[in-house]
C-alpha positions as CSV (number, residue, x, y, z in Angstrom):
1,M,207.2,86.4,-13.1
2,T,207.2,83.1,-14.9
3,D,206.2,82.6,-18.5
4,I,205.1,79.2,-19.7
5,T,203.4,77.9,-22.9
6,L,201.1,74.9,-22.4
7,S,200.0,72.7,-25.3
8,V,196.3,72.1,-25.3
9,P,195.4,70.0,-28.4
10,D,191.6,70.3,-28.0
11,I,191.6,74.1,-28.6
12,S,189.6,74.6,-31.8
13,C,187.4,77.7,-31.6
14,N,186.7,81.0,-29.9
15,H,184.6,79.3,-27.3
16,C,187.6,77.3,-26.2
17,K,189.7,80.5,-26.1
18,S,187.1,82.4,-24.0
19,S,186.5,79.5,-21.6
20,I,190.2,78.9,-20.8
21,E,191.1,82.6,-20.6
22,A,188.1,83.2,-18.3
23,A,189.2,80.4,-16.0
24,L,192.8,81.6,-15.8
25,V,192.7,85.4,-15.6
26,P,190.9,85.5,-12.3
27,L,193.4,83.2,-10.5
28,E,195.4,85.2,-8.0
29,G,198.9,85.5,-9.4
30,V,198.0,85.1,-13.1
31,E,199.0,88.3,-14.9
32,T,198.1,87.2,-18.4
33,A,196.6,84.2,-20.2
34,Q,196.5,84.2,-24.0
35,V,195.1,81.3,-26.0
36,S,196.2,80.7,-29.5
37,I,193.6,78.7,-31.5
38,D,196.0,78.2,-34.4
39,K,198.9,76.9,-32.3
40,R,196.6,75.2,-29.8
41,N,198.4,76.5,-26.8
42,V,198.0,78.8,-23.9
43,A,200.7,81.3,-22.9
44,V,200.5,82.2,-19.2
45,R,202.5,84.8,-17.3
46,F,202.2,84.2,-13.5
47,D,203.8,84.9,-10.2
48,D,204.8,81.5,-8.9
49,D,204.8,82.8,-5.3
50,Q,201.0,83.2,-5.6
51,V,199.9,80.4,-7.9
52,D,201.6,77.1,-9.0
53,L,201.5,75.4,-12.3
54,A,199.3,72.6,-11.0
55,T,196.6,75.1,-10.2
56,I,196.8,76.5,-13.7
57,V,196.6,73.1,-15.3
58,R,193.7,72.1,-13.1
59,A,191.8,75.3,-14.1
60,I,192.2,74.4,-17.7
61,D,191.2,70.8,-17.0
62,D,188.1,72.0,-15.1
63,Q,187.0,73.7,-18.4
64,G,187.2,70.3,-20.2
65,Y,190.6,70.7,-21.9
66,E,193.6,68.5,-21.3
67,V,197.1,69.9,-21.1
68,A,199.5,67.8,-23.2
69,E,202.6,66.5,-21.5
70,S,205.7,68.4,-22.5
C-alpha cells in the first residue's frame, strides 16, 4: 500500500470533502481517502498495482479541484 497526502488549496467546506471522497473511494485500488478541510489536503491510501497517482489526481480534478504541485 502507498500513502500520500495531496495539497488541494480549493477545499473549503463539507461539500468539497464529500465530493472528493465520493470520487476517490470507488476507484479500484483506493483503500481510504480522507479530506481535511482545515489542512486543505487529501490523504489517500492506495494499491499502486491497481491504481496510479495520475488517476487519483484526475479524479480530484474531475470534481473541479486542482491538486497543488508538491
